[in-house]
N, CA, C, O and CB atoms as a CASP TS submission, in Angstrom:
PFRMAT TS
TARGET T0000
AUTHOR 0000-0000-0000
METHOD Language model
MODEL 1
PARENT N/A
ATOM      1  N   UNK     1     119.993  89.644  77.341  1.00  0.00           N
ATOM      2  CA  UNK     1     120.585  88.274  76.627  1.00  0.00           C
ATOM      3  C   UNK     1     120.687  88.335  75.185  1.00  0.00           C
ATOM      4  O   UNK     1     119.577  88.474  74.673  1.00  0.00           O
ATOM      5  CB  UNK     1     119.689  87.008  76.899  1.00  0.00           C
ATOM      6  N   UNK     2     121.829  88.267  74.190  1.00  0.00           N
ATOM      7  CA  UNK     2     122.045  88.232  73.466  1.00  0.00           C
ATOM      8  C   UNK     2     121.581  86.167  72.281  1.00  0.00           C
ATOM      9  O   UNK     2     121.764  85.114  72.892  1.00  0.00           O
ATOM     10  CB  UNK     2     123.265  88.984  73.963  1.00  0.00           C
ATOM     11  N   UNK     3     121.236  86.142  71.284  1.00  0.00           N
ATOM     12  CA  UNK     3     121.099  85.034  70.474  1.00  0.00           C
ATOM     13  C   UNK     3     121.240  85.484  68.910  1.00  0.00           C
ATOM     14  O   UNK     3     121.086  86.632  68.494  1.00  0.00           O
ATOM     15  CB  UNK     3     119.722  84.355  70.805  1.00  0.00           C
ATOM     16  N   UNK     4     121.458  84.710  68.388  1.00  0.00           N
ATOM     17  CA  UNK     4     122.295  84.326  66.627  1.00  0.00           C
ATOM     18  C   UNK     4     120.942  83.969  66.083  1.00  0.00           C
ATOM     19  O   UNK     4     120.104  83.451  66.822  1.00  0.00           O
ATOM     20  CB  UNK     4     123.746  82.649  66.398  1.00  0.00           C
ATOM     21  N   UNK     5     120.681  84.241  64.745  1.00  0.00           N
ATOM     22  CA  UNK     5     119.119  83.962  64.049  1.00  0.00           C
ATOM     23  C   UNK     5     119.800  83.957  62.489  1.00  0.00           C
ATOM     24  O   UNK     5     120.772  84.495  61.960  1.00  0.00           O
ATOM     25  CB  UNK     5     117.613  85.503  64.382  1.00  0.00           C
ATOM     26  N   UNK     6     118.934  83.217  62.152  1.00  0.00           N
ATOM     27  CA  UNK     6     119.347  84.000  60.038  1.00  0.00           C
ATOM     28  C   UNK     6     117.737  84.489  60.161  1.00  0.00           C
ATOM     29  O   UNK     6     116.720  84.315  60.833  1.00  0.00           O
ATOM     30  CB  UNK     6     119.794  82.227  57.917  1.00  0.00           C
ATOM     31  N   UNK     7     118.335  85.316  58.877  1.00  0.00           N
ATOM     32  CA  UNK     7     116.874  86.201  58.691  1.00  0.00           C
ATOM     33  C   UNK     7     116.924  85.209  56.900  1.00  0.00           C
ATOM     34  O   UNK     7     117.767  84.731  56.141  1.00  0.00           O
ATOM     35  CB  UNK     7     117.047  88.770  58.736  1.00  0.00           C
ATOM     36  N   UNK     8     114.953  85.417  57.022  1.00  0.00           N
ATOM     37  CA  UNK     8     114.264  84.309  55.893  1.00  0.00           C
ATOM     38  C   UNK     8     113.597  84.816  55.309  1.00  0.00           C
ATOM     39  O   UNK     8     112.936  85.569  56.025  1.00  0.00           O
ATOM     40  CB  UNK     8     113.524  83.201  56.201  1.00  0.00           C
ATOM     41  N   UNK     9     113.156  84.909  53.697  1.00  0.00           N
ATOM     42  CA  UNK     9     112.270  85.065  53.344  1.00  0.00           C
ATOM     43  C   UNK     9     111.081  84.435  53.653  1.00  0.00           C
ATOM     44  O   UNK     9     110.908  83.250  53.940  1.00  0.00           O
ATOM     45  CB  UNK     9     112.512  85.091  52.543  1.00  0.00           C
ATOM     46  N   UNK    10     110.239  85.374  53.563  1.00  0.00           N
ATOM     47  CA  UNK    10     108.675  85.709  53.994  1.00  0.00           C
ATOM     48  C   UNK    10     107.865  86.250  52.641  1.00  0.00           C
ATOM     49  O   UNK    10     107.243  87.291  52.853  1.00  0.00           O
ATOM     50  CB  UNK    10     108.624  87.045  55.305  1.00  0.00           C
ATOM     51  N   UNK    11     107.768  85.730  51.309  1.00  0.00           N
ATOM     52  CA  UNK    11     106.855  86.596  50.414  1.00  0.00           C
ATOM     53  C   UNK    11     107.909  87.342  49.685  1.00  0.00           C
ATOM     54  O   UNK    11     108.737  86.781  48.967  1.00  0.00           O
ATOM     55  CB  UNK    11     105.746  87.621  51.228  1.00  0.00           C
ATOM     56  N   UNK    12     107.858  88.636  49.890  1.00  0.00           N
ATOM     57  CA  UNK    12     108.416  89.757  49.017  1.00  0.00           C
ATOM     58  C   UNK    12     109.054  90.818  50.429  1.00  0.00           C
ATOM     59  O   UNK    12     109.448  91.976  50.292  1.00  0.00           O
ATOM     60  CB  UNK    12     106.927  90.603  47.829  1.00  0.00           C
ATOM     61  N   UNK    13     109.012  90.123  51.596  1.00  0.00           N
ATOM     62  CA  UNK    13     109.968  90.217  52.782  1.00  0.00           C
ATOM     63  C   UNK    13     110.859  89.987  53.262  1.00  0.00           C
ATOM     64  O   UNK    13     111.883  89.746  52.624  1.00  0.00           O
ATOM     65  CB  UNK    13     109.845  90.047  53.373  1.00  0.00           C
ATOM     66  N   UNK    14     110.797  89.972  54.725  1.00  0.00           N
ATOM     67  CA  UNK    14     112.537  89.201  55.422  1.00  0.00           C
ATOM     68  C   UNK    14     111.086  89.523  56.861  1.00  0.00           C
ATOM     69  O   UNK    14     110.202  90.253  57.308  1.00  0.00           O
ATOM     70  CB  UNK    14     115.088  90.638  55.365  1.00  0.00           C
ATOM     71  N   UNK    15     111.880  88.241  56.963  1.00  0.00           N
ATOM     72  CA  UNK    15     111.790  87.915  58.286  1.00  0.00           C
ATOM     73  C   UNK    15     112.474  87.344  59.136  1.00  0.00           C
ATOM     74  O   UNK    15     113.345  86.536  58.812  1.00  0.00           O
ATOM     75  CB  UNK    15     111.091  87.467  58.417  1.00  0.00           C
ATOM     76  N   UNK    16     112.219  87.644  60.336  1.00  0.00           N
ATOM     77  CA  UNK    16     113.492  86.928  61.749  1.00  0.00           C
ATOM     78  C   UNK    16     112.939  85.852  62.889  1.00  0.00           C
ATOM     79  O   UNK    16     111.973  86.160  63.586  1.00  0.00           O
ATOM     80  CB  UNK    16     114.105  88.402  62.963  1.00  0.00           C
ATOM     81  N   UNK    17     113.534  84.716  63.020  1.00  0.00           N
ATOM     82  CA  UNK    17     112.813  84.266  64.706  1.00  0.00           C
ATOM     83  C   UNK    17     113.779  84.667  65.687  1.00  0.00           C
ATOM     84  O   UNK    17     115.007  84.615  65.758  1.00  0.00           O
ATOM     85  CB  UNK    17     112.533  82.432  65.048  1.00  0.00           C
ATOM     86  N   UNK    18     112.623  85.186  66.604  1.00  0.00           N
ATOM     87  CA  UNK    18     112.982  85.750  67.578  1.00  0.00           C
ATOM     88  C   UNK    18     112.868  84.087  68.941  1.00  0.00           C
ATOM     89  O   UNK    18     111.925  83.406  69.344  1.00  0.00           O
ATOM     90  CB  UNK    18     111.856  87.320  67.705  1.00  0.00           C
ATOM     91  N   UNK    19     113.682  84.083  69.086  1.00  0.00           N
ATOM     92  CA  UNK    19     114.240  83.119  70.023  1.00  0.00           C
ATOM     93  C   UNK    19     111.969  83.440  71.104  1.00  0.00           C
ATOM     94  O   UNK    19     110.967  84.156  71.132  1.00  0.00           O
ATOM     95  CB  UNK    19     116.568  83.991  71.142  1.00  0.00           C
ATOM     96  N   UNK    20     112.657  82.165  71.699  1.00  0.00           N
ATOM     97  CA  UNK    20     111.145  82.685  72.727  1.00  0.00           C
ATOM     98  C   UNK    20     111.869  83.138  74.194  1.00  0.00           C
ATOM     99  O   UNK    20     111.122  83.665  75.017  1.00  0.00           O
ATOM    100  CB  UNK    20     109.723  81.009  73.137  1.00  0.00           C
ATOM    101  N   UNK    21     113.330  82.948  74.557  1.00  0.00           N
ATOM    102  CA  UNK    21     114.101  83.494  76.419  1.00  0.00           C
ATOM    103  C   UNK    21     113.803  84.879  75.061  1.00  0.00           C
ATOM    104  O   UNK    21     112.603  85.139  75.150  1.00  0.00           O
ATOM    105  CB  UNK    21     116.635  82.768  77.493  1.00  0.00           C
ATOM    106  N   UNK    22     114.220  85.461  74.329  1.00  0.00           N
ATOM    107  CA  UNK    22     114.548  86.446  74.230  1.00  0.00           C
ATOM    108  C   UNK    22     112.457  87.416  74.008  1.00  0.00           C
ATOM    109  O   UNK    22     112.446  88.579  74.410  1.00  0.00           O
ATOM    110  CB  UNK    22     115.936  86.317  72.908  1.00  0.00           C
ATOM    111  N   UNK    23     111.561  87.070  73.648  1.00  0.00           N
ATOM    112  CA  UNK    23     110.913  87.805  74.240  1.00  0.00           C
ATOM    113  C   UNK    23     109.878  87.445  74.964  1.00  0.00           C
ATOM    114  O   UNK    23     108.695  87.786  74.957  1.00  0.00           O
ATOM    115  CB  UNK    23     110.670  88.500  73.605  1.00  0.00           C
ATOM    116  N   UNK    24     110.800  86.341  75.903  1.00  0.00           N
ATOM    117  CA  UNK    24     109.619  86.403  77.127  1.00  0.00           C
ATOM    118  C   UNK    24     111.132  87.828  78.293  1.00  0.00           C
ATOM    119  O   UNK    24     110.817  88.802  78.977  1.00  0.00           O
ATOM    120  CB  UNK    24     109.105  83.786  78.227  1.00  0.00           C
ATOM    121  N   UNK    25     112.122  87.454  78.104  1.00  0.00           N
ATOM    122  CA  UNK    25     113.009  89.079  78.502  1.00  0.00           C
ATOM    123  C   UNK    25     112.550  89.716  78.027  1.00  0.00           C
ATOM    124  O   UNK    25     112.513  90.566  78.917  1.00  0.00           O
ATOM    125  CB  UNK    25     114.359  89.519  78.220  1.00  0.00           C
ATOM    126  N   UNK    26     111.969  90.230  77.088  1.00  0.00           N
ATOM    127  CA  UNK    26     111.423  91.400  76.639  1.00  0.00           C
ATOM    128  C   UNK    26     109.923  91.916  76.967  1.00  0.00           C
ATOM    129  O   UNK    26     109.371  93.000  76.777  1.00  0.00           O
ATOM    130  CB  UNK    26     111.565  91.288  75.349  1.00  0.00           C
ATOM    131  N   UNK    27     109.451  90.582  77.590  1.00  0.00           N
ATOM    132  CA  UNK    27     107.863  90.748  77.858  1.00  0.00           C
ATOM    133  C   UNK    27     106.750  90.774  76.933  1.00  0.00           C
ATOM    134  O   UNK    27     105.592  91.118  77.171  1.00  0.00           O
ATOM    135  CB  UNK    27     107.657  91.858  78.427  1.00  0.00           C
ATOM    136  N   UNK    28     107.406  90.238  75.513  1.00  0.00           N
ATOM    137  CA  UNK    28     106.636  90.531  74.419  1.00  0.00           C
ATOM    138  C   UNK    28     106.205  88.785  74.254  1.00  0.00           C
ATOM    139  O   UNK    28     106.828  87.884  74.816  1.00  0.00           O
ATOM    140  CB  UNK    28     107.573  91.440  73.031  1.00  0.00           C
ATOM    141  N   UNK    29     104.791  88.550  73.196  1.00  0.00           N
ATOM    142  CA  UNK    29     104.130  87.909  73.194  1.00  0.00           C
ATOM    143  C   UNK    29     104.432  87.812  71.603  1.00  0.00           C
ATOM    144  O   UNK    29     104.712  88.776  70.891  1.00  0.00           O
ATOM    145  CB  UNK    29     102.996  88.212  73.903  1.00  0.00           C
ATOM    146  N   UNK    30     104.327  86.521  71.200  1.00  0.00           N
ATOM    147  CA  UNK    30     104.173  85.857  69.435  1.00  0.00           C
ATOM    148  C   UNK    30     102.372  86.508  69.242  1.00  0.00           C
ATOM    149  O   UNK    30     101.528  86.340  70.122  1.00  0.00           O
ATOM    150  CB  UNK    30     104.314  83.293  69.294  1.00  0.00           C
ATOM    151  N   UNK    31     102.183  87.005  68.341  1.00  0.00           N
ATOM    152  CA  UNK    31     101.105  87.790  67.575  1.00  0.00           C
ATOM    153  C   UNK    31     101.148  89.405  67.917  1.00  0.00           C
ATOM    154  O   UNK    31     100.478  90.050  67.110  1.00  0.00           O
ATOM    155  CB  UNK    31      99.593  87.167  67.990  1.00  0.00           C
ATOM    156  N   UNK    32     101.808  90.221  68.967  1.00  0.00           N
ATOM    157  CA  UNK    32     101.415  91.675  69.090  1.00  0.00           C
ATOM    158  C   UNK    32     102.490  92.359  68.372  1.00  0.00           C
ATOM    159  O   UNK    32     103.585  92.088  67.880  1.00  0.00           O
ATOM    160  CB  UNK    32     101.268  92.218  70.615  1.00  0.00           C
ATOM    161  N   UNK    33     101.838  93.197  68.498  1.00  0.00           N
ATOM    162  CA  UNK    33     102.177  94.471  67.266  1.00  0.00           C
ATOM    163  C   UNK    33     103.249  94.946  68.084  1.00  0.00           C
ATOM    164  O   UNK    33     103.295  95.118  69.302  1.00  0.00           O
ATOM    165  CB  UNK    33     100.842  95.870  66.827  1.00  0.00           C
ATOM    166  N   UNK    34     104.411  95.189  66.869  1.00  0.00           N
ATOM    167  CA  UNK    34     105.342  96.559  67.788  1.00  0.00           C
ATOM    168  C   UNK    34     106.207  96.931  66.417  1.00  0.00           C
ATOM    169  O   UNK    34     106.229  96.613  65.228  1.00  0.00           O
ATOM    170  CB  UNK    34     106.697  95.929  69.541  1.00  0.00           C
ATOM    171  N   UNK    35     106.826  97.709  67.238  1.00  0.00           N
ATOM    172  CA  UNK    35     106.893  99.328  66.308  1.00  0.00           C
ATOM    173  C   UNK    35     108.983  98.496  66.092  1.00  0.00           C
ATOM    174  O   UNK    35     109.792  98.084  66.923  1.00  0.00           O
ATOM    175  CB  UNK    35     106.456 101.822  67.899  1.00  0.00           C
ATOM    176  N   UNK    36     109.016  98.628  64.599  1.00  0.00           N
ATOM    177  CA  UNK    36     110.593  98.710  64.111  1.00  0.00           C
ATOM    178  C   UNK    36     110.680  99.370  63.827  1.00  0.00           C
ATOM    179  O   UNK    36     109.751  99.949  63.263  1.00  0.00           O
ATOM    180  CB  UNK    36     111.268  98.162  63.384  1.00  0.00           C
ATOM    181  N   UNK    37     112.426 100.119  64.022  1.00  0.00           N
ATOM    182  CA  UNK    37     112.899 101.599  63.596  1.00  0.00           C
ATOM    183  C   UNK    37     114.101 101.268  63.658  1.00  0.00           C
ATOM    184  O   UNK    37     114.463 100.441  64.496  1.00  0.00           O
ATOM    185  CB  UNK    37     112.546 102.934  64.449  1.00  0.00           C
ATOM    186  N   UNK    38     115.454 102.160  62.302  1.00  0.00           N
ATOM    187  CA  UNK    38     116.026 101.509  61.939  1.00  0.00           C
ATOM    188  C   UNK    38     116.985 103.098  62.985  1.00  0.00           C
ATOM    189  O   UNK    38     116.727 104.190  62.479  1.00  0.00           O
ATOM    190  CB  UNK    38     115.894 100.832  60.274  1.00  0.00           C
ATOM    191  N   UNK    39     117.764 103.147  64.019  1.00  0.00           N
ATOM    192  CA  UNK    39     118.793 103.945  64.742  1.00  0.00           C
ATOM    193  C   UNK    39     120.418 103.222  64.127  1.00  0.00           C
ATOM    194  O   UNK    39     120.613 102.026  63.914  1.00  0.00           O
ATOM    195  CB  UNK    39     118.481 103.736  66.674  1.00  0.00           C
ATOM    196  N   UNK    40     121.437 104.367  63.941  1.00  0.00           N
ATOM    197  CA  UNK    40     122.515 104.119  63.490  1.00  0.00           C
ATOM    198  C   UNK    40     122.451 102.864  63.218  1.00  0.00           C
ATOM    199  O   UNK    40     122.634 102.010  64.086  1.00  0.00           O
ATOM    200  CB  UNK    40     123.452 104.468  64.177  1.00  0.00           C
ATOM    201  N   UNK    41     122.176 102.580  61.949  1.00  0.00           N
ATOM    202  CA  UNK    41     121.993 101.203  61.555  1.00  0.00           C
ATOM    203  C   UNK    41     121.643 100.016  62.644  1.00  0.00           C
ATOM    204  O   UNK    41     122.620  99.335  62.954  1.00  0.00           O
ATOM    205  CB  UNK    41     123.225 100.866  60.895  1.00  0.00           C
ATOM    206  N   UNK    42     120.845  99.793  63.043  1.00  0.00           N
ATOM    207  CA  UNK    42     120.452  98.888  63.809  1.00  0.00           C
ATOM    208  C   UNK    42     119.099  99.036  64.428  1.00  0.00           C
ATOM    209  O   UNK    42     118.622 100.002  65.023  1.00  0.00           O
ATOM    210  CB  UNK    42     121.352  98.755  64.657  1.00  0.00           C
ATOM    211  N   UNK    43     118.598  97.892  64.161  1.00  0.00           N
ATOM    212  CA  UNK    43     117.057  97.712  63.823  1.00  0.00           C
ATOM    213  C   UNK    43     116.631  98.151  65.607  1.00  0.00           C
ATOM    214  O   UNK    43     117.533  98.302  66.430  1.00  0.00           O
ATOM    215  CB  UNK    43     116.512  95.687  63.105  1.00  0.00           C
ATOM    216  N   UNK    44     115.526  98.267  65.886  1.00  0.00           N
ATOM    217  CA  UNK    44     115.103  97.802  67.551  1.00  0.00           C
ATOM    218  C   UNK    44     113.956  97.669  66.593  1.00  0.00           C
ATOM    219  O   UNK    44     113.788  98.022  65.425  1.00  0.00           O
ATOM    220  CB  UNK    44     115.093  98.960  69.293  1.00  0.00           C
ATOM    221  N   UNK    45     113.003  96.849  67.751  1.00  0.00           N
ATOM    222  CA  UNK    45     111.557  96.278  68.042  1.00  0.00           C
ATOM    223  C   UNK    45     111.256  97.262  69.169  1.00  0.00           C
ATOM    224  O   UNK    45     112.153  97.775  69.837  1.00  0.00           O
ATOM    225  CB  UNK    45     111.441  94.522  68.527  1.00  0.00           C
ATOM    226  N   UNK    46     110.139  97.472  69.327  1.00  0.00           N
ATOM    227  CA  UNK    46     109.576  97.718  70.403  1.00  0.00           C
ATOM    228  C   UNK    46     108.687  97.969  70.450  1.00  0.00           C
ATOM    229  O   UNK    46     108.384  98.652  69.472  1.00  0.00           O
ATOM    230  CB  UNK    46     109.887  98.264  70.944  1.00  0.00           C
ATOM    231  N   UNK    47     107.310  97.699  71.617  1.00  0.00           N
ATOM    232  CA  UNK    47     106.128  97.492  71.785  1.00  0.00           C
ATOM    233  C   UNK    47     105.385  99.071  71.517  1.00  0.00           C
ATOM    234  O   UNK    47     105.942 100.029  72.053  1.00  0.00           O
ATOM    235  CB  UNK    47     105.981  96.777  73.203  1.00  0.00           C
ATOM    236  N   UNK    48     104.501  99.246  70.932  1.00  0.00           N
ATOM    237  CA  UNK    48     104.316 100.730  70.009  1.00  0.00           C
ATOM    238  C   UNK    48     103.408 101.285  71.744  1.00  0.00           C
ATOM    239  O   UNK    48     102.439 100.921  72.410  1.00  0.00           O
ATOM    240  CB  UNK    48     102.902 100.598  67.820  1.00  0.00           C
ATOM    241  N   UNK    49     104.361 102.213  71.797  1.00  0.00           N
ATOM    242  CA  UNK    49     103.113 103.361  72.848  1.00  0.00           C
ATOM    243  C   UNK    49     103.883 102.946  74.519  1.00  0.00           C
ATOM    244  O   UNK    49     103.518 103.486  75.563  1.00  0.00           O
ATOM    245  CB  UNK    49     100.617 102.550  72.756  1.00  0.00           C
ATOM    246  N   UNK    50     104.952 101.921  74.435  1.00  0.00           N
ATOM    247  CA  UNK    50     105.366 102.341  75.327  1.00  0.00           C
ATOM    248  C   UNK    50     106.096 103.339  75.512  1.00  0.00           C
ATOM    249  O   UNK    50     106.072 103.388  76.742  1.00  0.00           O
ATOM    250  CB  UNK    50     105.680 101.705  75.672  1.00  0.00           C
ATOM    251  N   UNK    51     106.743 104.191  75.182  1.00  0.00           N
ATOM    252  CA  UNK    51     106.957 105.314  75.230  1.00  0.00           C
ATOM    253  C   UNK    51     109.101 105.499  74.918  1.00  0.00           C
ATOM    254  O   UNK    51     109.851 106.470  74.818  1.00  0.00           O
ATOM    255  CB  UNK    51     106.128 105.753  76.806  1.00  0.00           C
ATOM    256  N   UNK    52     109.286 104.123  74.876  1.00  0.00           N
ATOM    257  CA  UNK    52     110.388 104.256  74.287  1.00  0.00           C
ATOM    258  C   UNK    52     111.068 104.477  73.383  1.00  0.00           C
ATOM    259  O   UNK    52     112.270 104.662  73.572  1.00  0.00           O
ATOM    260  CB  UNK    52     110.641 103.865  74.351  1.00  0.00           C
ATOM    261  N   UNK    53     110.577 104.523  72.243  1.00  0.00           N
ATOM    262  CA  UNK    53     111.291 104.770  71.212  1.00  0.00           C
ATOM    263  C   UNK    53     111.441 106.090  71.311  1.00  0.00           C
ATOM    264  O   UNK    53     112.557 106.605  71.252  1.00  0.00           O
ATOM    265  CB  UNK    53     110.808 104.329  70.044  1.00  0.00           C
ATOM    266  N   UNK    54     109.809 107.114  71.551  1.00  0.00           N
ATOM    267  CA  UNK    54     110.566 108.169  72.613  1.00  0.00           C
ATOM    268  C   UNK    54     111.063 109.057  72.897  1.00  0.00           C
ATOM    269  O   UNK    54     111.285 110.161  72.398  1.00  0.00           O
ATOM    270  CB  UNK    54     111.102 108.106  72.976  1.00  0.00           C
ATOM    271  N   UNK    55     111.262 108.568  73.754  1.00  0.00           N
ATOM    272  CA  UNK    55     112.183 108.544  75.045  1.00  0.00           C
ATOM    273  C   UNK    55     113.553 108.753  74.405  1.00  0.00           C
ATOM    274  O   UNK    55     114.202 109.795  74.485  1.00  0.00           O
ATOM    275  CB  UNK    55     112.113 107.044  75.995  1.00  0.00           C
ATOM    276  N   UNK    56     113.995 107.413  73.626  1.00  0.00           N
ATOM    277  CA  UNK    56     115.515 107.230  73.253  1.00  0.00           C
ATOM    278  C   UNK    56     115.680 107.886  72.306  1.00  0.00           C
ATOM    279  O   UNK    56     116.844 107.950  71.912  1.00  0.00           O
ATOM    280  CB  UNK    56     116.046 105.970  72.955  1.00  0.00           C
ATOM    281  N   UNK    57     114.508 108.732  71.447  1.00  0.00           N
ATOM    282  CA  UNK    57     114.758 109.806  70.164  1.00  0.00           C
ATOM    283  C   UNK    57     115.390 111.034  70.495  1.00  0.00           C
ATOM    284  O   UNK    57     116.288 111.568  69.844  1.00  0.00           O
ATOM    285  CB  UNK    57     113.432 110.273  69.473  1.00  0.00           C
ATOM    286  N   UNK    58     114.490 111.760  72.314  1.00  0.00           N
ATOM    287  CA  UNK    58     114.554 112.456  72.304  1.00  0.00           C
ATOM    288  C   UNK    58     116.072 112.723  73.624  1.00  0.00           C
ATOM    289  O   UNK    58     116.564 113.694  74.199  1.00  0.00           O
ATOM    290  CB  UNK    58     113.233 112.766  72.191  1.00  0.00           C
ATOM    291  N   UNK    59     116.245 111.683  73.596  1.00  0.00           N
ATOM    292  CA  UNK    59     117.470 111.336  74.323  1.00  0.00           C
ATOM    293  C   UNK    59     119.120 111.445  73.029  1.00  0.00           C
ATOM    294  O   UNK    59     120.254 111.682  73.444  1.00  0.00           O
ATOM    295  CB  UNK    59     117.058 109.456  75.024  1.00  0.00           C
ATOM    296  N   UNK    60     118.820 111.233  71.723  1.00  0.00           N
ATOM    297  CA  UNK    60     119.635 110.578  71.055  1.00  0.00           C
ATOM    298  C   UNK    60     119.687 112.164  70.519  1.00  0.00           C
ATOM    299  O   UNK    60     120.869 112.435  70.307  1.00  0.00           O
ATOM    300  CB  UNK    60     119.248 109.112  70.192  1.00  0.00           C
ATOM    301  N   UNK    61     118.931 113.163  70.261  1.00  0.00           N
ATOM    302  CA  UNK    61     118.553 114.214  70.272  1.00  0.00           C
ATOM    303  C   UNK    61     119.343 115.447  70.424  1.00  0.00           C
ATOM    304  O   UNK    61     119.787 116.333  69.694  1.00  0.00           O
ATOM    305  CB  UNK    61     117.824 114.105  70.952  1.00  0.00           C
ATOM    306  N   UNK    62     119.335 115.052  72.024  1.00  0.00           N
ATOM    307  CA  UNK    62     119.801 116.321  73.411  1.00  0.00           C
ATOM    308  C   UNK    62     121.031 115.641  72.946  1.00  0.00           C
ATOM    309  O   UNK    62     121.676 116.452  72.282  1.00  0.00           O
ATOM    310  CB  UNK    62     119.195 116.290  75.544  1.00  0.00           C
ATOM    311  N   UNK    63     121.755 114.256  73.028  1.00  0.00           N
ATOM    312  CA  UNK    63     123.144 114.244  73.349  1.00  0.00           C
ATOM    313  C   UNK    63     123.991 114.943  72.040  1.00  0.00           C
ATOM    314  O   UNK    63     125.140 115.336  72.241  1.00  0.00           O
ATOM    315  CB  UNK    63     123.597 112.642  73.668  1.00  0.00           C
ATOM    316  N   UNK    64     123.337 115.086  70.621  1.00  0.00           N
ATOM    317  CA  UNK    64     123.997 115.268  69.369  1.00  0.00           C
ATOM    318  C   UNK    64     123.837 116.990  69.493  1.00  0.00           C
ATOM    319  O   UNK    64     124.732 117.826  69.365  1.00  0.00           O
ATOM    320  CB  UNK    64     123.189 114.371  67.912  1.00  0.00           C
ATOM    321  N   UNK    65     122.619 117.175  69.738  1.00  0.00           N
ATOM    322  CA  UNK    65     122.865 119.171  70.070  1.00  0.00           C
ATOM    323  C   UNK    65     123.693 119.647  71.449  1.00  0.00           C
ATOM    324  O   UNK    65     124.197 120.749  71.666  1.00  0.00           O
ATOM    325  CB  UNK    65     121.044 120.086  70.408  1.00  0.00           C
ATOM    326  N   UNK    66     123.677 118.698  72.140  1.00  0.00           N
ATOM    327  CA  UNK    66     124.654 118.816  73.394  1.00  0.00           C
ATOM    328  C   UNK    66     126.222 118.401  73.291  1.00  0.00           C
ATOM    329  O   UNK    66     126.892 118.478  74.320  1.00  0.00           O
ATOM    330  CB  UNK    66     124.066 117.904  74.506  1.00  0.00           C
ATOM    331  N   UNK    67     126.764 118.010  72.215  1.00  0.00           N
ATOM    332  CA  UNK    67     127.699 116.963  72.909  1.00  0.00           C
ATOM    333  C   UNK    67     129.380 117.853  73.370  1.00  0.00           C
ATOM    334  O   UNK    67     130.313 117.373  74.014  1.00  0.00           O
ATOM    335  CB  UNK    67     127.964 115.458  71.543  1.00  0.00           C
ATOM    336  N   UNK    68     129.278 119.107  72.821  1.00  0.00           N
ATOM    337  CA  UNK    68     130.564 119.146  73.393  1.00  0.00           C
ATOM    338  C   UNK    68     130.075 119.764  75.328  1.00  0.00           C
ATOM    339  O   UNK    68     130.465 119.433  76.448  1.00  0.00           O
ATOM    340  CB  UNK    68     131.720 120.447  72.198  1.00  0.00           C
ATOM    341  N   UNK    69     129.397 120.437  74.970  1.00  0.00           N
ATOM    342  CA  UNK    69     128.211 120.810  75.897  1.00  0.00           C
ATOM    343  C   UNK    69     128.901 119.692  76.954  1.00  0.00           C
ATOM    344  O   UNK    69     129.790 119.712  77.806  1.00  0.00           O
ATOM    345  CB  UNK    69     126.330 120.522  75.229  1.00  0.00           C
ATOM    346  N   UNK    70     128.100 118.850  76.473  1.00  0.00           N
ATOM    347  CA  UNK    70     128.092 117.189  77.690  1.00  0.00           C
ATOM    348  C   UNK    70     129.794 116.801  78.055  1.00  0.00           C
ATOM    349  O   UNK    70     130.381 116.729  79.135  1.00  0.00           O
ATOM    350  CB  UNK    70     127.245 115.246  76.534  1.00  0.00           C
ATOM    351  N   UNK    71     130.309 116.575  76.489  1.00  0.00           N
ATOM    352  CA  UNK    71     132.009 116.614  76.817  1.00  0.00           C
ATOM    353  C   UNK    71     132.496 117.764  78.553  1.00  0.00           C
ATOM    354  O   UNK    71     132.770 117.621  79.745  1.00  0.00           O
ATOM    355  CB  UNK    71     132.892 117.643  74.938  1.00  0.00           C
ATOM    356  N   UNK    72     132.302 118.885  77.436  1.00  0.00           N
ATOM    357  CA  UNK    72     133.310 119.637  79.051  1.00  0.00           C
ATOM    358  C   UNK    72     132.640 119.812  79.814  1.00  0.00           C
ATOM    359  O   UNK    72     132.715 120.998  80.135  1.00  0.00           O
ATOM    360  CB  UNK    72     134.076 121.050  79.159  1.00  0.00           C
ATOM    361  N   UNK    73     131.475 118.954  80.747  1.00  0.00           N
ATOM    362  CA  UNK    73     131.150 119.071  81.671  1.00  0.00           C
ATOM    363  C   UNK    73     131.773 117.423  82.191  1.00  0.00           C
ATOM    364  O   UNK    73     132.107 117.376  83.375  1.00  0.00           O
ATOM    365  CB  UNK    73     129.705 119.594  81.645  1.00  0.00           C
ATOM    366  N   UNK    74     131.907 116.341  81.513  1.00  0.00           N
ATOM    367  CA  UNK    74     132.593 115.632  81.864  1.00  0.00           C
ATOM    368  C   UNK    74     134.071 115.639  82.083  1.00  0.00           C
ATOM    369  O   UNK    74     134.699 114.603  82.300  1.00  0.00           O
ATOM    370  CB  UNK    74     132.276 115.012  81.333  1.00  0.00           C
ATOM    371  N   UNK    75     134.702 117.018  82.013  1.00  0.00           N
ATOM    372  CA  UNK    75     136.454 116.753  82.643  1.00  0.00           C
ATOM    373  C   UNK    75     136.556 117.169  83.456  1.00  0.00           C
ATOM    374  O   UNK    75     137.636 117.118  84.045  1.00  0.00           O
ATOM    375  CB  UNK    75     137.673 117.170  82.121  1.00  0.00           C
TER
END
């Protein structure tokens, strides 16, 4: 699901309103703690300790390290 929203000022920070439908699809609730990271210029929001961020980081390191090998195997 994709949704368009605006960044808003919250004190000295910037916030974003996440539509209920997006939260439901992500199995997240208002007030829940999340981790925020930037990967390749994209902001990723995930539940802490769900393993997703760590797994994605490992996968990205692997893909970067073995890019030539994977390209050769894909032929």
